All heavy atoms as a GROMACS GRO file, in nm:
protein
  594
    1MET      N    1   0.083  -0.116   0.000
    1MET     CA    2   0.000   0.000   0.000
    1MET      C    3   0.089   0.124   0.000
    1MET      O    4   0.184   0.131   0.075
    1MET     CB    5  -0.087  -0.002   0.125
    1MET     CG    6  -0.198   0.091   0.118
    1MET     SD    7  -0.319   0.018   0.222
    1MET     CE    8  -0.390   0.135   0.307
    2THR      N    9   0.056   0.221  -0.088
    2THR     CA   10   0.138   0.341  -0.098
    2THR      C   11   0.089   0.445   0.000
    2THR      O   12  -0.030   0.455   0.029
    2THR     CB   13   0.135   0.398  -0.241
    2THR    OG1   14   0.001   0.429  -0.273
    2THR    CG2   15   0.192   0.300  -0.340
    3SER      N   16   0.181   0.520   0.047
    3SER     CA   17   0.147   0.626   0.142
    3SER      C   18   0.119   0.754   0.066
    3SER      O   19   0.191   0.791  -0.025
    3SER     CB   20   0.263   0.645   0.240
    3SER     OG   21   0.239   0.757   0.320
    4LYS      N   22   0.015   0.826   0.106
    4LYS     CA   23  -0.020   0.952   0.042
    4LYS      C   24   0.075   1.063   0.084
    4LYS      O   25   0.078   1.169   0.024
    4LYS     CB   26  -0.163   0.991   0.079
    4LYS     CG   27  -0.266   0.893   0.032
    4LYS     CD   28  -0.344   0.952  -0.078
    4LYS     CE   29  -0.449   0.850  -0.119
    4LYS     NZ   30  -0.505   0.879  -0.243
    5LYS      N   31   0.154   1.041   0.188
    5LYS     CA   32   0.241   1.145   0.239
    5LYS      C   33   0.376   1.148   0.168
    5LYS      O   34   0.461   1.226   0.202
    5LYS     CB   35   0.264   1.125   0.390
    5LYS     CG   36   0.137   1.144   0.470
    5LYS     CD   37   0.164   1.130   0.616
    5LYS     CE   38   0.035   1.147   0.694
    5LYS     NZ   39   0.058   1.141   0.837
    6SER      N   40   0.396   1.064   0.068
    6SER     CA   41   0.526   1.058   0.002
    6SER      C   42   0.553   1.181  -0.083
    6SER      O   43   0.667   1.209  -0.116
    6SER     CB   44   0.534   0.932  -0.083
    6SER     OG   45   0.442   0.939  -0.189
    7GLY      N   46   0.449   1.259  -0.123
    7GLY     CA   47   0.468   1.381  -0.200
    7GLY      C   48   0.475   1.357  -0.349
    7GLY      O   49   0.485   1.450  -0.427
    8VAL      N   50   0.472   1.234  -0.392
    8VAL     CA   51   0.475   1.202  -0.534
    8VAL      C   52   0.332   1.176  -0.580
    8VAL      O   53   0.266   1.087  -0.526
    8VAL     CB   54   0.563   1.078  -0.561
    8VAL    CG1   55   0.563   1.044  -0.708
    8VAL    CG2   56   0.703   1.100  -0.509
    9PRO      N   57   0.284   1.254  -0.678
    9PRO     CA   58   0.147   1.231  -0.723
    9PRO      C   59   0.136   1.100  -0.801
    9PRO      O   60   0.229   1.060  -0.870
    9PRO     CB   61   0.118   1.350  -0.813
    9PRO     CG   62   0.250   1.404  -0.852
    9PRO     CD   63   0.347   1.367  -0.744
   10SER      N   64   0.023   1.040  -0.791
   10SER     CA   65   0.000   0.915  -0.864
   10SER      C   66  -0.024   0.946  -1.011
   10SER      O   67  -0.063   1.057  -1.047
   10SER     CB   68  -0.120   0.841  -0.805
   10SER     OG   69  -0.237   0.914  -0.834
   11PRO      N   70   0.000   0.850  -1.097
   11PRO     CA   71  -0.023   0.873  -1.240
   11PRO      C   72  -0.169   0.909  -1.270
   11PRO      O   73  -0.196   0.988  -1.361
   11PRO     CB   74   0.013   0.739  -1.304
   11PRO     CG   75   0.101   0.670  -1.207
   11PRO     CD   76   0.062   0.720  -1.073
   12GLU      N   77  -0.261   0.852  -1.192
   12GLU     CA   78  -0.402   0.884  -1.213
   12GLU      C   79  -0.430   1.031  -1.181
   12GLU      O   80  -0.504   1.099  -1.254
   12GLU     CB   81  -0.492   0.795  -1.126
   12GLU     CG   82  -0.491   0.649  -1.165
   12GLU     CD   83  -0.375   0.574  -1.100
   12GLU    OE1   84  -0.312   0.628  -1.008
   12GLU    OE2   85  -0.347   0.461  -1.145
   13SER      N   86  -0.372   1.081  -1.074
   13SER     CA   87  -0.397   1.221  -1.037
   13SER      C   88  -0.330   1.315  -1.136
   13SER      O   89  -0.384   1.422  -1.167
   13SER     CB   90  -0.349   1.249  -0.894
   13SER     OG   91  -0.208   1.237  -0.886
   14VAL      N   92  -0.215   1.276  -1.190
   14VAL     CA   93  -0.150   1.358  -1.292
   14VAL      C   94  -0.235   1.362  -1.418
   14VAL      O   95  -0.256   1.468  -1.478
   14VAL     CB   96  -0.008   1.303  -1.322
   14VAL    CG1   97   0.053   1.373  -1.443
   14VAL    CG2   98   0.082   1.317  -1.201
   15ALA      N   99  -0.287   1.247  -1.458
   15ALA     CA  100  -0.371   1.241  -1.578
   15ALA      C  101  -0.498   1.323  -1.559
   15ALA      O  102  -0.542   1.394  -1.650
   15ALA     CB  103  -0.405   1.096  -1.610
   16ARG      N  104  -0.558   1.314  -1.440
   16ARG     CA  105  -0.680   1.390  -1.412
   16ARG      C  106  -0.651   1.539  -1.415
   16ARG      O  107  -0.727   1.618  -1.473
   16ARG     CB  108  -0.738   1.350  -1.277
   16ARG     CG  109  -0.870   1.422  -1.246
   16ARG     CD  110  -0.936   1.373  -1.118
   16ARG     NE  111  -0.848   1.388  -1.002
   16ARG     CZ  112  -0.794   1.287  -0.932
   16ARG    NH1  113  -0.818   1.162  -0.967
   16ARG    NH2  114  -0.718   1.310  -0.829
   17ALA      N  115  -0.538   1.581  -1.359
   17ALA     CA  116  -0.501   1.722  -1.359
   17ALA      C  117  -0.479   1.770  -1.502
   17ALA      O  118  -0.519   1.883  -1.538
   17ALA     CB  119  -0.377   1.744  -1.274
   18ASN      N  120  -0.416   1.688  -1.585
   18ASN     CA  121  -0.395   1.726  -1.725
   18ASN      C  122  -0.527   1.738  -1.800
   18ASN      O  123  -0.546   1.831  -1.879
   18ASN     CB  124  -0.305   1.624  -1.795
   18ASN     CG  125  -0.159   1.643  -1.759
   18ASN    OD1  126  -0.118   1.752  -1.722
   18ASN    ND2  127  -0.082   1.536  -1.769
   19ARG      N  128  -0.619   1.646  -1.777
   19ARG     CA  129  -0.751   1.654  -1.842
   19ARG      C  130  -0.823   1.781  -1.799
   19ARG      O  131  -0.885   1.849  -1.881
   19ARG     CB  132  -0.835   1.531  -1.808
   19ARG     CG  133  -0.793   1.406  -1.882
   19ARG     CD  134  -0.899   1.297  -1.870
   19ARG     NE  135  -0.936   1.267  -1.733
   19ARG     CZ  136  -0.879   1.175  -1.654
   19ARG    NH1  137  -0.777   1.104  -1.702
   19ARG    NH2  138  -0.920   1.154  -1.533
   20GLN      N  139  -0.816   1.814  -1.672
   20GLN     CA  140  -0.882   1.935  -1.622
   20GLN      C  141  -0.819   2.060  -1.682
   20GLN      O  142  -0.889   2.154  -1.720
   20GLN     CB  143  -0.877   1.940  -1.470
   20GLN     CG  144  -0.966   1.838  -1.403
   20GLN     CD  145  -0.951   1.839  -1.252
   20GLN    OE1  146  -0.854   1.890  -1.198
   20GLN    NE2  147  -1.048   1.778  -1.183
   21ARG      N  148  -0.686   2.061  -1.692
   21ARG     CA  149  -0.617   2.176  -1.750
   21ARG      C  150  -0.655   2.194  -1.896
   21ARG      O  151  -0.688   2.305  -1.941
   21ARG     CB  152  -0.466   2.158  -1.736
   21ARG     CG  153  -0.385   2.274  -1.795
   21ARG     CD  154  -0.235   2.246  -1.790
   21ARG     NE  155  -0.199   2.119  -1.851
   21ARG     CZ  156  -0.182   2.099  -1.984
   21ARG    NH1  157  -0.203   2.198  -2.067
   21ARG    NH2  158  -0.148   1.980  -2.030
   22ILE      N  159  -0.657   2.084  -1.971
   22ILE     CA  160  -0.692   2.090  -2.113
   22ILE      C  161  -0.838   2.135  -2.130
   22ILE      O  162  -0.869   2.218  -2.216
   22ILE     CB  163  -0.667   1.954  -2.180
   22ILE    CG1  164  -0.516   1.928  -2.188
   22ILE    CG2  165  -0.730   1.948  -2.319
   22ILE    CD1  166  -0.481   1.787  -2.230
   23ALA      N  167  -0.927   2.084  -2.048
   23ALA     CA  168  -1.068   2.124  -2.056
   23ALA      C  169  -1.083   2.272  -2.025
   23ALA      O  170  -1.161   2.342  -2.090
   23ALA     CB  171  -1.151   2.040  -1.959
   24PHE      N  172  -1.008   2.320  -1.928
   24PHE     CA  173  -1.014   2.462  -1.892
   24PHE      C  174  -0.966   2.548  -2.009
   24PHE      O  175  -1.030   2.648  -2.044
   24PHE     CB  176  -0.929   2.488  -1.766
   24PHE     CG  177  -0.927   2.632  -1.725
   24PHE    CD1  178  -1.037   2.688  -1.662
   24PHE    CD2  179  -0.816   2.710  -1.748
   24PHE    CE1  180  -1.035   2.820  -1.623
   24PHE    CE2  181  -0.814   2.842  -1.709
   24PHE     CZ  182  -0.923   2.898  -1.646
   25GLU      N  183  -0.855   2.510  -2.071
   25GLU     CA  184  -0.801   2.587  -2.183
   25GLU      C  185  -0.897   2.584  -2.302
   25GLU      O  186  -0.918   2.687  -2.368
   25GLU     CB  187  -0.664   2.532  -2.224
   25GLU     CG  188  -0.556   2.558  -2.121
   25GLU     CD  189  -0.426   2.486  -2.151
   25GLU    OE1  190  -0.422   2.406  -2.249
   25GLU    OE2  191  -0.328   2.508  -2.077
   26GLU      N  192  -0.955   2.469  -2.330
   26GLU     CA  193  -1.052   2.460  -2.440
   26GLU      C  194  -1.176   2.542  -2.410
   26GLU      O  195  -1.234   2.602  -2.501
   26GLU     CB  196  -1.089   2.314  -2.466
   26GLU     CG  197  -0.977   2.235  -2.531
   26GLU     CD  198  -1.012   2.089  -2.549
   26GLU    OE1  199  -1.119   2.044  -2.500
   26GLU    OE2  200  -0.933   2.017  -2.613
   27GLY      N  201  -1.215   2.547  -2.284
   27GLY     CA  202  -1.330   2.630  -2.246
   27GLY      C  203  -1.302   2.777  -2.268
   27GLY      O  204  -1.389   2.851  -2.316
   28LEU      N  205  -1.180   2.821  -2.236
   28LEU     CA  206  -1.144   2.961  -2.260
   28LEU      C  207  -1.146   2.993  -2.409
   28LEU      O  208  -1.196   3.099  -2.449
   28LEU     CB  209  -1.006   2.990  -2.202
   28LEU     CG  210  -0.993   2.994  -2.050
   28LEU    CD1  211  -0.849   3.018  -2.009
   28LEU    CD2  212  -1.083   3.102  -1.992
   29LYS      N  213  -1.093   2.900  -2.490
   29LYS     CA  214  -1.094   2.922  -2.635
   29LYS      C  215  -1.236   2.927  -2.689
   29LYS      O  216  -1.269   3.011  -2.773
   29LYS     CB  217  -1.017   2.810  -2.706
   29LYS     CG  218  -0.867   2.817  -2.684
   29LYS     CD  219  -0.797   2.701  -2.754
   29LYS     CE  220  -0.650   2.697  -2.721
   29LYS     NZ  221  -0.583   2.580  -2.782
   30ALA      N  222  -1.321   2.839  -2.639
   30ALA     CA  223  -1.460   2.837  -2.685
   30ALA      C  224  -1.532   2.966  -2.648
   30ALA      O  225  -1.607   3.022  -2.729
   30ALA     CB  226  -1.533   2.717  -2.626
   31MET      N  227  -1.509   3.015  -2.527
   31MET     CA  228  -1.573   3.140  -2.485
   31MET      C  229  -1.523   3.257  -2.569
   31MET      O  230  -1.601   3.346  -2.605
   31MET     CB  231  -1.546   3.166  -2.337
   31MET     CG  232  -1.616   3.069  -2.245
   31MET     SD  233  -1.796   3.068  -2.264
   31MET     CE  234  -1.835   3.229  -2.200
   32ALA      N  235  -1.394   3.258  -2.604
   32ALA     CA  236  -1.340   3.364  -2.689
   32ALA      C  237  -1.403   3.357  -2.828
   32ALA      O  238  -1.438   3.462  -2.886
   32ALA     CB  239  -1.189   3.352  -2.698
   33ASP      N  240  -1.420   3.237  -2.882
   33ASP     CA  241  -1.483   3.222  -3.013
   33ASP      C  242  -1.628   3.269  -3.010
   33ASP      O  243  -1.674   3.338  -3.101
   33ASP     CB  244  -1.479   3.076  -3.059
   33ASP     CG  245  -1.340   3.030  -3.098
   33ASP    OD1  246  -1.252   3.116  -3.120
   33ASP    OD2  247  -1.319   2.907  -3.105
   34ILE      N  248  -1.699   3.235  -2.904
   34ILE     CA  249  -1.838   3.277  -2.891
   34ILE      C  250  -1.848   3.428  -2.883
   34ILE      O  251  -1.935   3.490  -2.945
   34ILE     CB  252  -1.903   3.211  -2.767
   34ILE    CG1  253  -1.920   3.060  -2.793
   34ILE    CG2  254  -2.035   3.275  -2.731
   34ILE    CD1  255  -1.960   2.981  -2.672
   35GLU      N  256  -1.757   3.490  -2.811
   35GLU     CA  257  -1.758   3.636  -2.799
   35GLU      C  258  -1.728   3.701  -2.935
   35GLU      O  259  -1.792   3.800  -2.972
   35GLU     CB  260  -1.656   3.681  -2.695
   35GLU     CG  261  -1.657   3.830  -2.669
   35GLU     CD  262  -1.790   3.882  -2.617
   35GLU    OE1  263  -1.862   3.807  -2.549
   35GLU    OE2  264  -1.824   3.999  -2.647
   36GLN      N  265  -1.634   3.644  -3.011
   36GLN     CA  266  -1.604   3.698  -3.144
   36GLN      C  267  -1.725   3.685  -3.236
   36GLN      O  268  -1.756   3.777  -3.312
   36GLN     CB  269  -1.484   3.626  -3.205
   36GLN     CG  270  -1.351   3.661  -3.139
   36GLN     CD  271  -1.314   3.806  -3.161
   36GLN    OE1  272  -1.338   3.862  -3.266
   36GLN    NE2  273  -1.258   3.866  -3.059
   37GLN      N  274  -1.795   3.574  -3.228
   37GLN     CA  275  -1.915   3.556  -3.310
   37GLN      C  276  -2.023   3.655  -3.270
   37GLN      O  277  -2.093   3.710  -3.356
   37GLN     CB  278  -1.967   3.413  -3.298
   37GLN     CG  279  -1.880   3.310  -3.364
   37GLN     CD  280  -1.927   3.168  -3.339
   37GLN    OE1  281  -2.020   3.144  -3.262
   37GLN    NE2  282  -1.863   3.072  -3.404
   38ALA      N  283  -2.037   3.680  -3.142
   38ALA     CA  284  -2.137   3.775  -3.094
   38ALA      C  285  -2.105   3.916  -3.144
   38ALA      O  286  -2.195   3.991  -3.184
   38ALA     CB  287  -2.145   3.772  -2.942
   39ILE      N  288  -1.977   3.951  -3.143
   39ILE     CA  289  -1.936   4.082  -3.194
   39ILE      C  290  -1.968   4.093  -3.343
   39ILE      O  291  -2.020   4.194  -3.389
   39ILE     CB  292  -1.786   4.105  -3.167
   39ILE    CG1  293  -1.762   4.125  -3.017
   39ILE    CG2  294  -1.732   4.224  -3.245
   39ILE    CD1  295  -1.616   4.123  -2.976
   40ALA      N  296  -1.939   3.988  -3.418
   40ALA     CA  297  -1.967   3.989  -3.562
   40ALA      C  298  -2.116   4.002  -3.588
   40ALA      O  299  -2.158   4.076  -3.679
   40ALA     CB  300  -1.911   3.862  -3.627
   41VAL      N  301  -2.198   3.935  -3.510
   41VAL     CA  302  -2.344   3.943  -3.527
   41VAL      C  303  -2.392   4.085  -3.498
   41VAL      O  304  -2.474   4.141  -3.572
   41VAL     CB  305  -2.415   3.840  -3.437
   41VAL    CG1  306  -2.563   3.867  -3.428
   41VAL    CG2  307  -2.389   3.700  -3.488
   42ARG      N  308  -2.341   4.145  -3.390
   42ARG     CA  309  -2.383   4.281  -3.357
   42ARG      C  310  -2.340   4.381  -3.464
   42ARG      O  311  -2.417   4.472  -3.500
   42ARG     CB  312  -2.326   4.323  -3.221
   42ARG     CG  313  -2.397   4.255  -3.105
   42ARG     CD  314  -2.359   4.318  -2.973
   42ARG     NE  315  -2.218   4.308  -2.942
   42ARG     CZ  316  -2.161   4.210  -2.871
   42ARG    NH1  317  -2.236   4.113  -2.824
   42ARG    NH2  318  -2.031   4.210  -2.848
   43GLN      N  319  -2.220   4.363  -3.522
   43GLN     CA  320  -2.175   4.452  -3.628
   43GLN      C  321  -2.263   4.435  -3.752
   43GLN      O  322  -2.300   4.535  -3.817
   43GLN     CB  323  -2.030   4.423  -3.664
   43GLN     CG  324  -1.933   4.469  -3.558
   43GLN     CD  325  -1.790   4.427  -3.588
   43GLN    OE1  326  -1.766   4.337  -3.669
   43GLN    NE2  327  -1.695   4.490  -3.521
   44ASN      N  328  -2.299   4.313  -3.786
   44ASN     CA  329  -2.384   4.288  -3.901
   44ASN      C  330  -2.523   4.348  -3.878
   44ASN      O  331  -2.582   4.406  -3.970
   44ASN     CB  332  -2.393   4.139  -3.930
   44ASN     CG  333  -2.456   4.110  -4.064
   44ASN    OD1  334  -2.441   4.187  -4.158
   44ASN    ND2  335  -2.528   4.001  -4.073
   45MET      N  336  -2.575   4.334  -3.757
   45MET     CA  337  -2.707   4.391  -3.726
   45MET      C  338  -2.704   4.542  -3.740
   45MET      O  339  -2.798   4.603  -3.793
   45MET     CB  340  -2.751   4.351  -3.585
   45MET     CG  341  -2.792   4.206  -3.574
   45MET     SD  342  -2.826   4.150  -3.407
   45MET     CE  343  -2.945   4.268  -3.350
   46ALA      N  344  -2.595   4.605  -3.695
   46ALA     CA  345  -2.583   4.751  -3.707
   46ALA      C  346  -2.576   4.792  -3.854
   46ALA      O  347  -2.639   4.890  -3.896
   46ALA     CB  348  -2.460   4.799  -3.632
   47ARG      N  349  -2.502   4.715  -3.934
   47ARG     CA  350  -2.492   4.744  -4.077
   47ARG      C  351  -2.628   4.732  -4.145
   47ARG      O  352  -2.669   4.820  -4.222
   47ARG     CB  353  -2.392   4.648  -4.142
   47ARG     CG  354  -2.373   4.670  -4.291
   47ARG     CD  355  -2.278   4.566  -4.349
   47ARG     NE  356  -2.333   4.432  -4.342
   47ARG     CZ  357  -2.416   4.379  -4.432
   47ARG    NH1  358  -2.454   4.450  -4.536
   47ARG    NH2  359  -2.459   4.255  -4.419
   48LEU      N  360  -2.700   4.625  -4.114
   48LEU     CA  361  -2.832   4.606  -4.174
   48LEU      C  362  -2.932   4.711  -4.128
   48LEU      O  363  -3.015   4.756  -4.206
   48LEU     CB  364  -2.883   4.465  -4.142
   48LEU     CG  365  -2.805   4.352  -4.206
   48LEU    CD1  366  -2.855   4.217  -4.155
   48LEU    CD2  367  -2.813   4.357  -4.357
   49ARG      N  368  -2.922   4.752  -4.002
   49ARG     CA  369  -3.011   4.856  -3.950
   49ARG      C  370  -2.988   4.986  -4.026
   49ARG      O  371  -3.082   5.056  -4.065
   49ARG     CB  372  -2.988   4.876  -3.801
   49ARG     CG  373  -3.083   4.978  -3.738
   49ARG     CD  374  -3.058   4.998  -3.589
   49ARG     NE  375  -3.053   4.873  -3.517
   49ARG     CZ  376  -2.945   4.822  -3.458
   49ARG    NH1  377  -2.830   4.886  -3.462
   49ARG    NH2  378  -2.949   4.708  -3.393
   50THR      N  379  -2.861   5.020  -4.049
   50THR     CA  380  -2.828   5.143  -4.121
   50THR      C  381  -2.884   5.137  -4.263
   50THR      O  382  -2.941   5.236  -4.312
   50THR     CB  383  -2.676   5.161  -4.125
   50THR    OG1  384  -2.627   5.164  -3.991
   50THR    CG2  385  -2.638   5.290  -4.194
   51LEU      N  386  -2.869   5.023  -4.329
   51LEU     CA  387  -2.923   5.009  -4.464
   51LEU      C  388  -3.075   5.022  -4.465
   51LEU      O  389  -3.132   5.089  -4.552
   51LEU     CB  390  -2.883   4.874  -4.523
   51LEU     CG  391  -2.736   4.858  -4.563
   51LEU    CD1  392  -2.708   4.714  -4.603
   51LEU    CD2  393  -2.703   4.952  -4.676
   52ARG      N  394  -3.141   4.958  -4.368
   52ARG     CA  395  -3.286   4.964  -4.362
   52ARG      C  396  -3.334   5.108  -4.338
   52ARG      O  397  -3.428   5.155  -4.402
   52ARG     CB  398  -3.340   4.873  -4.252
   52ARG     CG  399  -3.492   4.864  -4.251
   52ARG     CD  400  -3.546   4.785  -4.135
   52ARG     NE  401  -3.528   4.861  -4.013
   52ARG     CZ  402  -3.456   4.822  -3.908
   52ARG    NH1  403  -3.393   4.707  -3.910
   52ARG    NH2  404  -3.446   4.898  -3.801
   53GLU      N  405  -3.266   5.178  -4.247
   53GLU     CA  406  -3.305   5.316  -4.219
   53GLU      C  407  -3.285   5.404  -4.341
   53GLU      O  408  -3.366   5.494  -4.368
   53GLU     CB  409  -3.228   5.368  -4.099
   53GLU     CG  410  -3.271   5.303  -3.968
   53GLU     CD  411  -3.180   5.338  -3.852
   53GLU    OE1  412  -3.074   5.402  -3.875
   53GLU    OE2  413  -3.215   5.302  -3.738
   54ALA      N  414  -3.178   5.380  -4.416
   54ALA     CA  415  -3.154   5.458  -4.538
   54ALA      C  416  -3.263   5.430  -4.641
   54ALA      O  417  -3.312   5.522  -4.707
   54ALA     CB  418  -3.017   5.424  -4.595
   55GLN      N  419  -3.304   5.304  -4.654
   55GLN     CA  420  -3.412   5.270  -4.748
   55GLN      C  421  -3.543   5.334  -4.706
   55GLN      O  422  -3.618   5.383  -4.789
   55GLN     CB  423  -3.428   5.118  -4.757
   55GLN     CG  424  -3.320   5.050  -4.835
   55GLN     CD  425  -3.338   4.898  -4.836
   55GLN    OE1  426  -3.409   4.843  -4.753
   55GLN    NE2  427  -3.273   4.833  -4.929
   56GLU      N  428  -3.571   5.332  -4.576
   56GLU     CA  429  -3.694   5.392  -4.527
   56GLU      C  430  -3.694   5.542  -4.550
   56GLU      O  431  -3.797   5.600  -4.589
   56GLU     CB  432  -3.714   5.360  -4.379
   56GLU     CG  433  -3.748   5.214  -4.353
   56GLU     CD  434  -3.750   5.179  -4.205
   56GLU    OE1  435  -3.713   5.266  -4.122
   56GLU    OE2  436  -3.788   5.066  -4.172
   57ALA      N  437  -3.579   5.607  -4.527
   57ALA     CA  438  -3.570   5.751  -4.550
   57ALA      C  439  -3.589   5.781  -4.699
   57ALA      O  440  -3.658   5.877  -4.735
   57ALA     CB  441  -3.436   5.803  -4.501
   58ASN      N  442  -3.531   5.699  -4.784
   58ASN     CA  443  -3.546   5.719  -4.928
   58ASN      C  444  -3.691   5.698  -4.969
   58ASN      O  445  -3.745   5.770  -5.052
   58ASN     CB  446  -3.454   5.623  -5.003
   58ASN     CG  447  -3.449   5.653  -5.150
   58ASN    OD1  448  -3.480   5.764  -5.192
   58ASN    ND2  449  -3.413   5.555  -5.229
   59ALA      N  450  -3.757   5.600  -4.910
   59ALA     CA  451  -3.896   5.573  -4.943
   59ALA      C  452  -3.985   5.689  -4.898
   59ALA      O  453  -4.080   5.726  -4.968
   59ALA     CB  454  -3.942   5.443  -4.877
   60GLU      N  455  -3.955   5.748  -4.785
   60GLU     CA  456  -4.034   5.863  -4.737
   60GLU      C  457  -4.016   5.982  -4.830
   60GLU      O  458  -4.110   6.055  -4.856
   60GLU     CB  459  -3.993   5.898  -4.595
   60GLU     CG  460  -4.039   5.799  -4.491
   60GLU     CD  461  -3.988   5.833  -4.351
   60GLU    OE1  462  -3.924   5.938  -4.336
   60GLU    OE2  463  -4.014   5.754  -4.259
   61LEU      N  464  -3.894   6.002  -4.880
   61LEU     CA  465  -3.870   6.114  -4.970
   61LEU      C  466  -3.942   6.094  -5.103
   61LEU      O  467  -4.001   6.188  -5.156
   61LEU     CB  468  -3.719   6.129  -4.997
   61LEU     CG  469  -3.634   6.177  -4.878
   61LEU    CD1  470  -3.487   6.178  -4.916
   61LEU    CD2  471  -3.679   6.315  -4.834
   62THR      N  472  -3.939   5.973  -5.154
   62THR     CA  473  -4.005   5.950  -5.283
   62THR      C  474  -4.156   5.939  -5.267
   62THR      O  475  -4.229   5.967  -5.362
   62THR     CB  476  -3.951   5.821  -5.349
   62THR    OG1  477  -3.971   5.712  -5.259
   62THR    CG2  478  -3.803   5.833  -5.381
   63ALA      N  479  -4.205   5.901  -5.151
   63ALA     CA  480  -4.349   5.891  -5.129
   63ALA      C  481  -4.412   6.030  -5.126
   63ALA      O  482  -4.527   6.048  -5.165
   63ALA     CB  483  -4.379   5.815  -5.002
   64GLY      N  484  -4.339   6.129  -5.081
   64GLY     CA  485  -4.391   6.265  -5.072
   64GLY      C  486  -4.406   6.330  -5.208
   64GLY      O  487  -4.494   6.413  -5.231
   65ALA      N  488  -4.324   6.294  -5.303
   65ALA     CA  489  -4.330   6.351  -5.437
   65ALA      C  490  -4.436   6.277  -5.518
   65ALA      O  491  -4.450   6.156  -5.506
   65ALA     CB  492  -4.195   6.339  -5.505
   66PRO      N  493  -4.510   6.350  -5.601
   66PRO     CA  494  -4.610   6.282  -5.683
   66PRO      C  495  -4.543   6.195  -5.788
   66PRO      O  496  -4.438   6.228  -5.841
   66PRO     CB  497  -4.688   6.396  -5.748
   66PRO     CG  498  -4.596   6.513  -5.743
   66PRO     CD  499  -4.508   6.492  -5.622
   67ALA      N  500  -4.604   6.086  -5.815
   67ALA     CA  501  -4.550   5.994  -5.914
   67ALA      C  502  -4.570   6.052  -6.053
   67ALA      O  503  -4.672   6.116  -6.081
   67ALA     CB  504  -4.621   5.860  -5.904
   68PRO      N  505  -4.472   6.036  -6.140
   68PRO     CA  506  -4.490   6.090  -6.276
   68PRO      C  507  -4.602   6.015  -6.348
   68PRO      O  508  -4.614   5.894  -6.336
   68PRO     CB  509  -4.353   6.065  -6.343
   68PRO     CG  510  -4.289   5.958  -6.261
   68PRO     CD  511  -4.344   5.971  -6.124
   69LYS      N  512  -4.681   6.094  -6.422
   69LYS     CA  513  -4.793   6.032  -6.494
   69LYS      C  514  -4.742   5.965  -6.620
   69LYS      O  515  -4.658   6.018  -6.691
   69LYS     CB  516  -4.896   6.138  -6.532
   69LYS     CG  517  -4.967   6.197  -6.412
   69LYS     CD  518  -5.075   6.292  -6.455
   69LYS     CE  519  -5.148   6.346  -6.334
   69LYS     NZ  520  -5.255   6.438  -6.374
   70ALA      N  521  -4.797   5.850  -6.644
   70ALA     CA  522  -4.759   5.777  -6.765
   70ALA      C  523  -4.834   5.835  -6.883
   70ALA      O  524  -4.953   5.866  -6.874
   70ALA     CB  525  -4.791   5.630  -6.748
   71LYS      N  526  -4.762   5.853  -6.991
   71LYS     CA  527  -4.826   5.908  -7.111
   71LYS      C  528  -4.908   5.798  -7.177
   71LYS      O  529  -4.865   5.684  -7.188
   71LYS     CB  530  -4.721   5.960  -7.208
   71LYS     CG  531  -4.648   6.080  -7.156
   71LYS     CD  532  -4.553   6.133  -7.259
   71LYS     CE  533  -4.480   6.255  -7.208
   71LYS     NZ  534  -4.390   6.311  -7.308
   72ARG      N  535  -5.026   5.837  -7.219
   72ARG     CA  536  -5.113   5.741  -7.285
   72ARG      C  537  -5.083   5.744  -7.434
   72ARG      O  538  -5.066   5.849  -7.495
   72ARG     CB  539  -5.258   5.776  -7.261
   72ARG     CG  540  -5.294   5.766  -7.114
   72ARG     CD  541  -5.435   5.804  -7.090
   72ARG     NE  542  -5.523   5.707  -7.155
   72ARG     CZ  543  -5.655   5.714  -7.149
   72ARG    NH1  544  -5.714   5.812  -7.084
   72ARG    NH2  545  -5.729   5.624  -7.209
   73LYS      N  546  -5.081   5.628  -7.490
   73LYS     CA  547  -5.061   5.619  -7.633
   73LYS      C  548  -5.192   5.644  -7.704
   73LYS      O  549  -5.299   5.602  -7.660
   73LYS     CB  550  -5.007   5.482  -7.670
   73LYS     CG  551  -4.867   5.457  -7.618
   73LYS     CD  552  -4.816   5.322  -7.667
   73LYS     CE  553  -4.676   5.297  -7.617
   73LYS     NZ  554  -4.625   5.168  -7.661
   74LYS      N  555  -5.184   5.712  -7.814
   74LYS     CA  556  -5.302   5.739  -7.893
   74LYS      C  557  -5.337   5.612  -7.972
   74LYS      O  558  -5.248   5.543  -8.022
   74LYS     CB  559  -5.279   5.853  -7.991
   74LYS     CG  560  -5.261   5.985  -7.921
   74LYS     CD  561  -5.242   6.096  -8.020
   74LYS     CE  562  -5.219   6.226  -7.949
   74LYS     NZ  563  -5.200   6.336  -8.044
   75PRO      N  564  -5.463   5.583  -7.980
   75PRO     CA  565  -5.500   5.465  -8.058
   75PRO      C  566  -5.468   5.485  -8.206
   75PRO      O  567  -5.482   5.595  -8.259
   75PRO     CB  568  -5.648   5.450  -8.036
   75PRO     CG  569  -5.694   5.578  -7.979
   75PRO     CD  570  -5.575   5.648  -7.922
   76VAL      N  571  -5.425   5.380  -8.268
   76VAL     CA  572  -5.390   5.386  -8.409
   76VAL      C  573  -5.516   5.357  -8.490
   76VAL      O  574  -5.581   5.255  -8.470
   76VAL     CB  575  -5.279   5.284  -8.442
   76VAL    CG1  576  -5.248   5.285  -8.590
   76VAL    CG2  577  -5.157   5.312  -8.358
   77SER      N  578  -5.549   5.447  -8.582
   77SER     CA  579  -5.666   5.424  -8.667
   77SER      C  580  -5.622   5.348  -8.792
   77SER      O  581  -5.521   5.379  -8.851
   77SER     CB  582  -5.734   5.556  -8.704
   77SER     OG  583  -5.642   5.635  -8.775
   78ARG      N  584  -5.707   5.257  -8.833
   78ARG     CA  585  -5.674   5.178  -8.951
   78ARG      C  586  -5.771   5.200  -9.059
   78ARG      O  587  -5.877   5.223  -9.063
   78ARG     CB  588  -5.668   5.031  -8.914
   78ARG     CG  589  -5.550   5.008  -8.828
   78ARG     CD  590  -5.535   4.858  -8.805
   78ARG     NE  591  -5.434   4.838  -8.704
   78ARG     CZ  592  -5.362   4.732  -8.693
   78ARG    NH1  593  -5.378   4.634  -8.776
   78ARG    NH2  594  -5.274   4.719  -8.601
   0.00000   0.00000   0.00000
């Protein structure tokens, strides 16, 4: 039976510590990726909002002006 007071970690505890360290590092990378995706989504939403507002402003300007009347063609007599 091995004594726990020897100060030498068991291979199982070393492996477990390595798995925990790797999981922690992967978690940090995943959170960074998620944050980058969230930033990209917010930037795209802002870009689309600006385009929509510009279209709405253009529509309001053109809606106020009367539409040009279409010229009627004269019937051709035969």
